C-alpha positions in Angstrom: 63.8 -70.9 25.5 62.4 -68.9 28.5 63.8 -68.7 32.1 61.5 -70.0 34.7 63.5 -69.6 37.8 67.4 -68.8 38.1 68.9 -71.9 36.7 66.0 -73.3 35.0 64.8 -73.0 31.3 62.0 -74.4 29.3 61.6 -75.1 25.7 58.2 -75.2 23.8 58.5 -76.7 20.3 56.4 -75.4 17.7 53.8 -77.7 16.2 55.3 -80.4 14.0 58.6 -79.7 15.4 60.5 -82.8 16.8 61.4 -82.2 20.6 64.7 -84.3 20.4 66.2 -81.7 17.9 65.6 -79.0 20.1 66.8 -80.9 23.2 70.0 -81.8 21.7 70.6 -78.4 20.6 70.1 -76.9 24.1 71.6 -79.9 25.8 74.9 -79.0 24.0 74.7 -75.3 25.0 73.5 -75.5 28.6 74.2 -77.4 31.8 70.9 -76.8 33.5 67.7 -78.8 33.5 65.4 -78.8 30.4 61.7 -79.2 30.4 59.7 -79.9 27.5 56.6 -77.8 27.5 53.6 -77.4 25.4 51.3 -80.0 23.3 52.5 -83.1 25.2 49.8 -85.6 24.8 51.4 -89.2 24.5 53.8 -91.3 26.6 55.9 -92.1 23.6 56.7 -88.3 22.8 57.6 -87.9 26.7 59.8 -90.9 26.7 61.5 -89.8 23.4 62.1 -86.4 24.5 63.6 -87.7 27.9 65.8 -90.0 26.0 67.1 -87.0 23.9 68.1 -84.8 26.6 65.0 -83.4 28.4 65.2 -83.7 32.1 61.4 -83.4 32.7 58.3 -83.1 30.4 55.2 -80.7 31.8 51.8 -81.4 31.0 48.9 -79.0 31.4 46.0 -79.2 29.0 46.1 -83.0 28.8 45.7 -83.3 32.6 42.9 -80.8 32.6 41.2 -83.0 30.3 42.2 -86.4 32.2 43.6 -85.6 35.5 44.5 -89.3 36.1 46.5 -89.5 32.7 49.8 -89.8 34.5 48.3 -92.7 36.7 47.2 -94.5 33.6 50.6 -94.0 31.8 52.4 -95.7 34.8 49.8 -98.5 34.9 50.3 -99.2 31.1 46.4 -98.8 30.4 46.7 -95.6 28.3 49.4 -94.2 26.0 47.6 -91.0 24.4 45.5 -88.3 26.0 42.2 -87.3 24.8 43.1 -83.6 24.8 42.8 -82.0 21.5 44.7 -78.8 22.5 41.9 -76.4 21.4 42.6 -73.9 24.2 39.0 -73.7 25.1 40.4 -74.1 28.7 42.3 -70.8 28.6 39.3 -68.6 29.5 38.6 -70.4 32.5 41.9 -69.7 34.2 40.2 -67.1 36.2 37.2 -68.9 37.3 38.6 -72.4 38.0 40.8 -73.9 35.3 39.1 -76.8 33.5 38.5 -78.7 30.3 35.3 -77.5 29.0 35.0 -80.5 26.7 34.4 -82.8 29.7 31.5 -80.6 31.0 30.4 -78.2 28.1 27.8 -76.7 30.6 30.5 -75.0 32.5 32.3 -73.2 29.6 32.4 -69.6 30.0 29.9 -67.6 27.8 31.4 -65.6 25.1 
């Protein structure tokens, strides 16, 4: 767990770890809002995490890949992101963060 601002905390589950177990453990010990952060790419996981104790879910890379993803979740037209969590977007944080798989010609040169 890491503190975001006074009175807030975020939990980043490790790959393969089930967020609900983590949420229950933290929910039992804390009385502040919990945010699931990291690797979230489908609506079912978001709903499950919130039903198990998370107050919010945070999406980053998936929204870089598909900025309208939440709107599609709301409309019921999509339930899984195309983001593969490759982290190729990370080098772009200083030059206009973006998914380089959408426009490979804009990828930073190595």
